[in-house]
C-alpha positions in Angstrom: 0.0 0.0 0.0 2.7 2.5 1.0 4.6 1.9 -2.3 1.3 2.6 -4.2 0.8 5.8 -2.4 4.3 6.9 -3.1 3.4 7.1 -6.8 0.9 10.0 -5.9 2.7 11.9 -3.2 4.9 11.8 -0.1 4.1 9.4 2.7 5.7 9.3 6.2 5.0 6.7 8.8 4.6 7.5 12.6 5.1 11.2 11.8 5.0 13.7 14.7 2.2 16.3 14.5 3.5 19.1 16.8 4.8 21.2 14.0 1.7 20.7 11.9 -0.7 22.7 14.1 -0.4 26.2 15.7 -0.8 25.0 19.3 2.3 22.8 18.7 0.7 19.9 20.5 -0.3 16.4 19.5 1.2 12.9 19.2 1.9 11.2 15.9 0.0 9.8 12.9 0.3 6.3 11.5 0.6 7.9 8.0 1.2 11.5 7.0 0.5 12.0 3.3 0.9 14.9 1.0 -0.7 14.4 -2.5 1.0 16.0 -5.5 -2.2 17.1 -7.2 -6.0 16.8 -7.0 -5.9 13.7 -9.3 -3.3 12.2 -7.0 -5.4 12.9 -4.0 -8.3 11.0 -5.5 -6.0 8.0 -6.2 -4.7 8.1 -2.6 -8.2 8.2 -1.2 -9.2 5.2 -3.3 -6.2 3.3 -1.9 -7.1 4.3 1.7 -10.7 3.2 1.3 -9.7 -0.1 -0.3 -7.6 -0.8 2.8 -10.2 0.5 5.3 -7.9 3.2 6.6 -9.5 6.2 8.1 -8.2 9.7 7.2 -8.4 13.3 8.1 -7.7 16.3 5.9 -5.4 18.8 7.6 -4.9 22.4 6.6 -2.5 24.6 8.6 -3.8 23.2 11.9 -4.8 26.6 13.1 -8.2 25.8 14.6 -7.8 22.3 15.9 -6.8 20.3 19.0 -5.1 17.1 18.1 -4.9 14.2 20.6 -1.6 13.2 22.3 -1.8 9.6 21.2 -1.1 8.3 17.7 -3.8 8.9 15.1 -4.6 5.4 13.8 -5.0 6.3 10.2 -3.8 8.8 7.6 -3.5 12.5 8.0 -3.6 14.1 4.6 -2.0 17.5 4.0 -3.0 19.5 1.0 0.1 21.8 1.2 1.1 21.0 -2.4 -2.3 22.0 -3.7 -1.4 25.7 -3.2 -2.0 27.3 -6.6 -3.3 30.9 -6.8 -4.6 32.7 -9.8 -5.6 36.4 -9.9 -7.7 37.8 -12.7 -7.9 41.6 -12.2 -10.0 42.3 -15.3 -12.7 39.8 -14.0 -12.3 41.0 -10.4 -11.8 37.3 -9.6 -9.3 35.2 -7.7 -8.9 31.4 -7.7 -7.0 29.5 -5.0 -6.5 25.8 -4.3 -7.3 24.5 -0.8 -3.7 24.3 0.4 -2.9 27.9 -0.4 -2.3 30.1 2.7 -5.0 32.7 3.1 -2.6 35.6 3.9 -0.8 34.8 0.6 -4.1 35.0 -1.3 -4.8 38.3 0.3 -1.4 39.7 -0.6 -1.7 38.5 -4.2 -5.1 40.1 -4.5 -3.9 43.4 -3.1 -0.8 43.4 -5.3 -3.3 43.3 -8.2 -5.4 46.1 -6.8 -8.3 43.9 -5.8 -9.9 44.6 -2.4 -12.3 42.8 -0.1 -10.1 40.2 1.7 -8.0 42.6 3.7 -9.8 41.5 6.9 -8.2 38.0 6.4 -4.6 39.1 6.2 -3.8 37.9 9.7 -5.7 34.6 9.7 -3.1 31.8 9.7 -5.1 29.2 7.9 -5.3 27.6 4.4 -8.0 28.6 2.0 -9.7 25.2 2.4 -9.6 25.4 6.2 -10.8 28.9 6.2 -13.8 28.0 4.1 -14.5 24.9 6.1 -14.8 27.0 9.3 -16.0 30.2 7.6 -13.1 32.1 9.1 -13.5 35.8 9.7 -12.5 38.9 11.5 -13.7 42.5 11.8 -17.3 41.6 11.1 -16.4 40.0 7.8 -16.3 36.3 6.9 -14.6 34.4 4.0 -17.7 32.8 2.5 -19.2 36.2 1.8 -16.6 36.6 -0.9 -16.7 33.0 -2.3 -18.5 32.6 -5.6 -18.0 28.8 -5.8 -16.2 26.0 -4.1 -14.8 22.9 -5.9 -15.1 19.8 -3.8 -14.7 16.1 -3.8 -17.9 14.3 -2.8 -18.2 11.0 -0.9 -18.0 9.0 -4.1 -14.7 10.9 -5.0 -16.4 12.9 -7.8 -15.3 16.5 -8.4 -18.1 18.9 -8.3 -18.6 22.7 -8.1 -20.9 24.2 -5.5 -22.1 27.7 -6.3 -22.4 30.4 -3.6 -26.2 30.2 -3.4 -26.0 26.5 -2.6 -23.6 27.0 0.4 -25.2 27.1 3.8 -23.0 29.0 6.3 -23.2 31.2 9.3 -20.9 32.8 11.9 -17.7 30.6 12.1 -19.3 27.5 10.6 -20.4 26.1 7.2 -22.1 23.1 5.7 -18.6 21.7 5.0 -17.9 21.6 8.8 -21.3 20.5 9.9 -21.9 17.7 7.4 -18.4 16.6 6.4 -19.6 15.2 3.1 -17.1 17.1 1.0 -13.3 17.7 0.8 -12.7 21.2 -0.3 -10.3 21.4 -3.3 -10.4 25.0 -4.4 -12.5 28.2 -4.5 -13.2 31.2 -6.6 -13.6 34.6 -5.0 -15.3 37.7 -6.3 -13.5 40.9 -5.3 -13.7 44.6 -6.1 -11.4 47.0 -7.8 -9.4 48.8 -5.2 -6.3 50.9 -4.4 -3.2 48.9 -3.4 -1.9 51.6 -1.1 -5.2 51.9 0.7 -5.5 48.1 1.1 -1.9 47.9 2.5 -2.8 50.6 5.0 -5.8 48.6 6.1 -3.7 45.5 6.5 -1.1 47.3 8.5 -3.8 48.8 10.8 -5.2 45.3 11.4 -1.6 43.9 12.1 -1.0 46.6 14.7 -4.3 45.8 16.4 -3.5 42.1 16.5 0.0 42.8 18.0 -1.6 45.0 20.6 -4.4 42.7 21.6 -3.4 39.1 20.9 -0.7 36.9 22.5 1.1 36.3 19.2 4.3 35.4 21.1 3.0 32.0 22.2 1.6 29.1 20.2 -2.2 29.2 20.1 -5.1 28.5 17.8 -6.8 31.9 17.9 -10.1 32.5 19.5 -11.3 29.4 21.5 -15.0 30.3 21.8 -17.4 32.0 19.4 -18.7 35.3 20.6 -22.3 35.0 21.9 -24.8 37.3 20.3 -24.5 40.8 21.7 -21.4 40.0 23.8 -17.8 38.9 23.7 -16.4 35.5 24.9 -13.3 37.2 26.1 -15.2 39.6 28.3 -17.2 36.8 29.9 -14.1 34.7 30.6 -12.3 37.7 32.1 -15.3 38.5 34.3 -14.9 35.0 35.8 -11.3 35.9 36.8 -9.8 33.2 34.5 -7.1 35.3 32.9 -3.8 33.5 33.7 -5.5 30.3 34.9 -3.3 27.4 34.0 -3.5 23.6 33.6 -0.1 22.1 33.0 1.6 24.1 30.2 -1.6 25.6 28.9 -2.8 29.0 30.1 -5.7 31.4 29.6 -3.8 34.3 28.1 -3.2 37.4 30.3 -3.5 39.5 27.1 -6.7 38.2 25.6 -9.0 35.9 27.7 -10.4 34.1 24.6 -7.0 32.8 23.7 -5.5 29.7 25.3 -1.7 29.6 24.9 0.9 26.9 25.0 3.1 28.6 27.5 5.3 25.7 28.6 5.3 22.5 26.5 1.6 22.0 27.0 0.1 18.6 26.1 -3.1 18.2 24.2 -4.7 17.0 27.4 -3.7 20.3 29.1 -5.4 22.3 26.4 -8.4 20.1 26.3 -9.0 20.2 30.0 -8.4 24.0 30.2 -10.9 24.7 27.4 -13.5 22.6 29.2 -12.8 24.1 32.5 -13.2 27.6 31.1 -16.5 26.6 29.4 -17.9 25.1 32.5 -16.8 28.0 34.8 -18.4 30.6 32.5 -21.6 28.5 32.3 -21.8 28.2 36.1 -21.1 31.8 36.8 -22.8 33.6 34.0 -25.3 31.1 32.6 -23.8 31.6 29.1 -23.1 28.3 27.3 -20.1 29.3 25.2 -19.7 27.5 21.9 -16.3 26.1 21.3 -14.9 27.4 18.0 -11.9 25.1 17.8 -12.4 21.4 16.8 -11.2 18.4 18.8 -9.7 15.8 16.4 -9.7 12.1 17.4 -11.0 12.6 20.9 -13.2 9.8 22.3 
């Protein structure tokens, strides 16, 4: 099986996962696979299905909590599917799922297309960002997507138009139903001014530096903001800033961030997230929705 997969991409056995997610936590995976192309991905998935091997598609690992133990299957990275095309005259951008979102933003801005500046600091891939409908500053990625190319459960490539995509704050049909693997997307943007866009991006960068604990590994906001309020405010009101389990800590800088401050384990992060959730529920009666996703937890 391994030799077959090698025809279509890289495969590594018992590969460590700590450097493949932004928390820098997690154990290993039985197989770590990077397909060379969309067609190669399809062939690899066929091989995995024939051998009854479970799999998980991993983006930049910027919104997930991996388990400390070994994942008994294949983790597939789409990092080689990272093509980006910008078509200024059509006000359109196209990006494959493994392309980094900040790079797409920069390419669009370089071609005087505006709309995605809000996403310049989101450390995710295009596919992962669409999956979770990533957003910032009251904007979200799926508002700018005209179509998404996916692989369905029968490994057929199909295009889903914007009006067919169900999504809402920090979630989408792709995350809720898990019927599709996102391969690529098209974006509709507006004609803009490069200098103005760069000023917006710099303003957003300075805000992040001032308000977020970027010096430590984290996965961004842990909880979705409840309607009419902020998760960070609620957590801070419960005096949880600085609360620590093992090497994981509720950030002193932004209460809705949990940071890996000292070689945290996945268990540390998992237990701290649940402790914060339960404490806020008990003290404020607000049931915070966890934005990050637990992968391979029983």
